[in-house]
N, C-alpha and C positions, 0 to 999 in steps of 0.2 A: 888312164884308159885300161880296161880289162878286156880280155877276149876269152871266150869259151865256145865250145861246139856242142850242139844238142846230142850228137852222137856220143859224146863223152858223159852225158848225164844218165841217171838211172831211171829207166822207163819213161823218159821224156820230162821228168821233173827237174826244173832248173832254177827255181826260186824257192826257198824255204829253210827251215831249220834242220838241215841234213847235209851230208857230203857224198858226192860232189854237189856243188851248187854254183851257179854263176853269181848269185847274190843270196847270202845268208840272211834270213829273216825269220823272227818269231811271229810276225804280223800276218803273213799269208804264205801260201805255196801256189806255184804256177806251173803247169805242164803243157806241153804239146804232145798229144797222144796219137800215135798211128796204130790202126787196127786193120787186120785182114778179116775178110767176111768169115764169120763163124767164131771169131775170138770171143771169149766169155769171161766175165768176172762174177764170182759168186755173190750172193746176197750178203750185204754188209751195211753197217750204219756207223755214225760217228756220234759220240756223246757230246762233244764240245763244238766241233767244227761245222760250219756251213759249207757245202760244196756246190760250186756253180759250174755247169757243163755247157760249153757253146759247141754245137755241132758245126764244123767248118765244111765238111764234105761228107757225103755218104748217108746211109740210113742205119740207125741203131734202135735198140729197145732198151728202155729203162722204166722202172716203175710200172710195168705192165702196158706201156704205151710205145708206139713207134714215133721216132723223131727224125727230122731231116735237116739239111743245111739251113742255118739261120735260127733254129730253135735254141733257146737257152732255158736249161732246166736247173732249178734251185732246189737242192735237197737240204732241208733244215736238220739240226741235231736231233737224233732219235728216229728219224724217217729212214726206213730200209729201202735199198734198191739193189738190183743186180745190173748187169750190163751185157748185152750181146750185140755185136757188130753184124747187122744183116747183110751189109755190103762192106767193101773196104771203106774205111772211115778215118777222118782226122778230126780230133776235138781239141779244144782248149779247156783246161780245167783249172779252177781257182778254188782253194780252200782257205777259209778264214777262221780262226788263226792257224798257224803251223804248230801242231801239237803231235809230237812223236808218240806212236802207240795208240792214237785215237781212231782205230779201225777195228770194228768188232763184227763177228760173224752174225748173221741173222738180223 
């Protein structure tokens, strides 16, 4: 058995090809992300990875649309998105595969 705490991970990322990680994997990355209302991430895209975001709670804006609890947004390689938490929000994010440095502005 192994044990880790989400508080010890970087920005909620706990599975992937990075450290620290509860499970090291090149196949995927997984995070639980907590946002305060107004938190924002600039427009970016991935050249290789597909990123899937599940809104657990709250309201967010991605790709020019508002999303709420239960929405699942799949961003394909080359598609650009930004992110704004309209309210406090919790998301689960999965990226396939785990590729270091595969995040580009714009």
